[in-house]
C-alpha positions as CSV (number, residue, x, y, z in Angstrom):
1,M,-27.7,21.5,-68.3
2,D,-29.6,18.5,-67.2
3,S,-33.3,18.6,-68.0
4,P,-35.6,18.5,-65.0
5,K,-37.1,15.2,-64.3
6,R,-40.7,14.7,-64.9
7,K,-42.8,13.9,-61.9
8,D,-43.5,10.3,-62.9
9,E,-39.7,9.7,-63.3
10,S,-38.6,11.3,-60.0
11,Q,-41.2,9.7,-57.8
12,P,-41.4,5.9,-57.2
13,K,-44.5,4.5,-58.9
14,K,-47.1,3.0,-56.6
15,L,-48.6,-0.3,-57.7
16,Q,-52.4,0.1,-58.2
17,S,-55.3,-2.1,-58.9
18,T,-58.9,-1.3,-59.9
19,T,-61.9,-1.9,-57.6
20,A,-65.3,-3.1,-58.8
21,G,-66.4,0.6,-58.8
22,G,-63.6,1.7,-61.1
23,R,-61.6,3.3,-58.3
24,T,-57.9,2.4,-57.9
25,K,-56.2,1.2,-54.8
26,P,-52.6,0.4,-53.9
27,A,-51.8,-3.2,-54.8
28,Q,-50.8,-5.4,-51.8
29,K,-47.3,-6.7,-51.8
30,R,-46.8,-10.5,-51.9
31,A,-46.3,-11.8,-48.4
32,R,-42.7,-12.6,-47.8
33,Q,-42.0,-16.2,-46.8
34,P,-41.0,-16.5,-43.1
35,R,-37.4,-17.3,-42.5
36,T,-35.5,-19.3,-40.0
37,L,-35.6,-18.3,-36.3
38,Y,-32.0,-19.4,-35.8
39,T,-28.7,-17.6,-36.2
40,R,-26.0,-18.9,-38.5
41,A,-24.0,-20.1,-35.4
42,E,-27.0,-21.9,-34.0
43,I,-27.7,-23.7,-37.3
44,H,-24.1,-24.8,-37.6
45,E,-24.2,-26.1,-34.0
46,I,-27.4,-28.0,-34.7
47,F,-26.0,-29.9,-37.6
48,R,-22.6,-30.4,-35.9
49,R,-24.5,-32.3,-33.2
50,F,-26.5,-34.3,-35.7
51,A,-23.2,-35.2,-37.4
52,V,-21.7,-36.4,-34.1
53,Q,-24.9,-38.4,-33.3
54,R,-25.1,-40.0,-36.7
55,P,-21.8,-39.8,-38.5
56,E,-22.9,-41.8,-41.5
57,P,-26.7,-41.7,-41.7
58,K,-28.3,-44.1,-44.1
59,G,-31.7,-44.1,-45.7
60,E,-33.9,-47.0,-44.5
61,L,-35.1,-48.1,-47.9
62,E,-33.1,-51.2,-48.9
63,H,-31.6,-51.1,-52.4
64,V,-28.6,-52.5,-54.3
65,N,-28.0,-49.8,-57.0
66,A,-29.5,-46.5,-58.3
67,F,-32.2,-48.3,-60.2
68,T,-33.5,-50.3,-57.2
69,L,-33.3,-47.1,-55.1
70,L,-35.4,-45.3,-57.6
71,V,-38.0,-48.1,-57.6
72,A,-38.0,-48.3,-53.8
73,V,-38.6,-44.6,-53.4
74,V,-41.4,-44.6,-56.0
75,L,-43.1,-47.5,-54.0
76,S,-42.6,-45.7,-50.7
77,A,-45.2,-43.0,-51.4
78,Q,-47.9,-43.3,-48.8
79,A,-46.3,-46.4,-47.4
80,T,-43.8,-47.3,-44.7
81,D,-40.1,-48.0,-45.4
82,A,-40.5,-51.3,-43.5
83,G,-43.5,-52.3,-45.7
84,V,-41.6,-51.5,-48.9
85,N,-38.5,-53.4,-47.7
86,K,-40.5,-56.5,-47.0
87,A,-41.9,-56.5,-50.5
88,T,-38.7,-55.5,-52.4
89,R,-36.3,-57.9,-50.8
90,P,-37.4,-60.9,-52.9
91,L,-38.2,-58.6,-55.9
92,F,-34.7,-57.0,-56.1
93,K,-33.1,-60.5,-55.9
94,I,-34.5,-61.3,-59.4
95,A,-35.0,-57.8,-60.9
96,D,-32.3,-55.3,-60.2
97,T,-32.2,-53.7,-63.6
98,P,-34.9,-52.1,-65.9
99,E,-34.5,-55.0,-68.3
100,K,-35.2,-57.6,-65.7
101,M,-38.1,-55.6,-64.1
102,L,-39.7,-55.2,-67.5
103,A,-39.3,-58.9,-68.2
104,L,-41.4,-59.7,-65.1
105,G,-44.4,-57.9,-66.6
106,E,-47.1,-56.0,-64.9
107,E,-49.0,-59.0,-63.5
108,K,-46.0,-60.7,-61.9
109,L,-44.6,-57.4,-60.6
110,G,-47.9,-56.7,-58.9
111,Q,-47.7,-60.0,-57.1
112,Y,-44.5,-58.9,-55.4
113,I,-45.8,-55.5,-54.3
114,R,-49.5,-56.1,-53.7
115,T,-48.9,-55.5,-49.9
116,I,-47.9,-51.9,-50.6
117,G,-50.6,-49.2,-50.7
118,L,-51.7,-48.1,-54.1
119,W,-49.9,-51.1,-55.6
120,R,-51.8,-51.2,-58.9
121,A,-50.9,-47.7,-59.8
122,K,-47.4,-48.2,-58.6
123,T,-47.0,-51.3,-60.7
124,R,-48.0,-49.4,-63.8
125,N,-45.6,-46.6,-63.0
126,V,-42.7,-48.9,-62.4
127,I,-43.3,-50.7,-65.7
128,A,-43.6,-47.4,-67.6
129,L,-40.5,-46.1,-65.7
130,C,-38.5,-49.0,-66.9
131,E,-39.6,-48.6,-70.5
132,M,-38.6,-44.9,-70.4
133,L,-35.2,-45.7,-68.8
134,L,-34.4,-48.2,-71.6
135,H,-35.8,-46.1,-74.4
136,D,-34.5,-42.6,-73.4
137,Y,-31.6,-43.2,-71.1
138,G,-29.9,-46.5,-72.2
139,G,-31.1,-48.2,-69.0
140,Q,-29.3,-45.8,-66.7
141,V,-30.9,-43.7,-64.0
142,P,-30.3,-40.0,-65.0
143,D,-28.4,-37.8,-62.5
144,S,-30.4,-34.7,-63.3
145,R,-33.6,-33.6,-61.4
146,D,-35.1,-32.2,-64.6
147,E,-34.7,-35.6,-66.3
148,L,-35.8,-37.7,-63.2
149,V,-39.1,-35.9,-62.8
150,K,-40.0,-36.8,-66.4
151,L,-40.2,-40.5,-65.3
152,P,-43.6,-41.9,-64.3
153,G,-44.3,-41.8,-60.6
154,V,-41.3,-39.6,-59.9
155,G,-41.8,-36.2,-58.3
156,R,-39.4,-33.6,-56.9
157,K,-39.0,-35.4,-53.5
158,T,-38.2,-38.7,-55.1
159,A,-35.8,-37.1,-57.5
160,N,-34.0,-35.4,-54.6
161,V,-33.7,-38.7,-52.6
162,V,-32.1,-40.4,-55.6
163,L,-29.8,-37.5,-56.4
164,N,-28.6,-37.4,-52.8
165,M,-28.3,-41.1,-52.1
166,A,-27.2,-42.5,-55.5
167,F,-25.2,-39.5,-56.8
168,G,-24.0,-37.7,-53.7
169,Q,-25.7,-34.4,-54.7
170,H,-26.5,-31.8,-52.0
171,T,-30.3,-32.0,-52.3
172,M,-33.0,-31.7,-49.7
173,A,-35.9,-34.2,-49.9
174,V,-38.7,-32.8,-47.8
175,D,-41.0,-35.5,-46.5
176,T,-43.6,-35.2,-43.7
177,H,-41.0,-35.4,-41.0
178,I,-38.9,-32.5,-42.4
179,L,-42.0,-30.4,-43.2
180,R,-43.1,-30.9,-39.6
181,I,-39.7,-30.1,-38.0
182,G,-39.1,-27.1,-40.2
183,N,-42.3,-25.5,-39.0
184,R,-42.5,-26.9,-35.4
185,I,-39.1,-25.6,-34.3
186,G,-38.9,-22.7,-36.7
187,L,-35.9,-24.0,-38.5
188,A,-37.4,-23.6,-41.9
189,P,-41.0,-22.3,-41.8
190,G,-43.1,-22.8,-44.9
191,K,-46.5,-23.9,-46.0
192,T,-45.3,-26.2,-48.8
193,P,-42.5,-28.7,-49.1
194,E,-40.9,-26.5,-51.7
195,Q,-40.8,-23.5,-49.4
196,V,-39.2,-25.6,-46.6
197,E,-36.8,-27.1,-49.0
198,A,-35.7,-23.7,-50.3
199,E,-35.1,-22.3,-46.8
200,L,-33.1,-25.4,-45.7
201,V,-30.9,-25.3,-48.7
202,R,-30.3,-21.6,-48.1
203,I,-29.4,-21.9,-44.4
204,I,-27.6,-25.3,-44.0
205,P,-23.8,-25.0,-44.2
206,D,-22.5,-26.8,-47.3
207,E,-20.3,-29.1,-45.2
208,Y,-23.4,-30.6,-43.8
209,M,-25.7,-30.7,-46.8
210,R,-24.6,-34.2,-47.9
211,H,-26.4,-35.9,-45.0
212,A,-28.7,-33.1,-43.8
213,H,-32.0,-34.6,-45.1
214,H,-31.2,-37.9,-43.5
215,W,-30.4,-36.3,-40.1
216,L,-33.7,-34.4,-40.2
217,I,-35.8,-37.4,-41.2
218,L,-34.3,-39.6,-38.6
219,H,-34.6,-36.9,-35.9
220,G,-38.3,-36.5,-36.8
221,R,-38.9,-40.3,-36.9
222,Y,-37.3,-41.2,-33.6
223,V,-37.2,-38.0,-31.5
224,C,-39.3,-35.0,-32.7
225,K,-42.2,-37.3,-33.4
226,A,-45.5,-36.2,-34.8
227,R,-47.8,-37.0,-31.9
228,K,-45.5,-36.1,-29.1
229,P,-41.9,-35.0,-29.4
230,E,-39.5,-36.7,-27.0
231,C,-37.6,-33.6,-25.9
232,E,-35.7,-35.4,-23.2
233,R,-34.0,-37.5,-26.0
234,C,-33.2,-34.4,-28.1
235,V,-29.5,-33.4,-28.5
236,I,-30.6,-29.9,-29.6
237,A,-33.1,-29.2,-26.8
238,D,-31.2,-26.2,-25.5
239,L,-31.1,-24.6,-29.0
240,C,-34.6,-25.6,-30.0
241,K,-37.2,-22.8,-30.3
242,Y,-40.3,-24.9,-30.1
243,K,-42.6,-23.0,-27.8
244,D,-44.0,-26.2,-26.2
245,K,-40.8,-28.1,-25.7
246,T,-40.6,-29.9,-22.3
247,T,-36.9,-29.3,-21.5
248,D,-34.0,-27.1,-22.2
249,I,-31.4,-29.7,-21.3
250,P,-30.0,-31.5,-24.3
251,A,-29.6,-35.3,-24.3
252,P,-26.0,-36.7,-24.1
253,L,-24.3,-36.3,-27.5
254,V,-23.2,-39.8,-28.3
255,A,-23.2,-41.7,-31.6
256,I,-26.3,-43.8,-32.3
257,A,-25.9,-47.2,-33.8
258,P,-28.3,-47.7,-36.8
259,L,-29.4,-51.1,-35.3
260,E,-30.8,-49.2,-32.3
261,E,-33.0,-47.2,-34.6
262,V,-34.2,-50.3,-36.4
263,G,-35.2,-51.8,-33.1
264,A,-37.0,-48.6,-32.1
265,A,-39.0,-48.6,-35.4
266,A,-40.1,-52.2,-34.8
267,Q,-41.5,-51.4,-31.3
């Protein structure tokens, strides 16, 4: 015959904590991260439209290989893509490998990128990054996030950009645009980039993950802008759950030429 269960085994235990006076009180459960406001069908339709609008979205940082992409992304922290491109066009013509960049030296490299914010610190990071690539990775950019974030000046977002653009991995690089959109329209609420990233990776269909971060960045840069979203230009206006949106009528779903966006950015 089975032995009767003791009380502490048959009843679920309540988490308790001690107050300053020695009394115990139930411990509060950790707040659960809010999840997307959209159904699976709505999410699929959102990214289907983004795919029609921009079939082959491209990052706007100019580069010629994985190494120059890595350097460009490191330089882009707290700087505009246009400003980085202006500085790196002549730089990458003479230094498109870690060996060539290291040969320039810190002083000469600084002369190329001094128009970029925080250029002194970034110069030191790029030189140290090149040394580490040559010493630890045979001059090749690693295709692992764990290895990339070991490099000077490389954080999770930078690693995700490089993994996605250079190696085709299904990563989500959350910048200010994606963080804003995730929260503004309730697609992926979160207080931190890591929370928004985790939710987007969870909900976006795998067939759209290759270009998803570019679609969201470009949508935030040109349509769902920080100061005032241009809802009349939004192809997902009817699906959008932003409480202050100005229209429920989606913009015509037509492909956008990249040159049109470059022109818009220059205005």
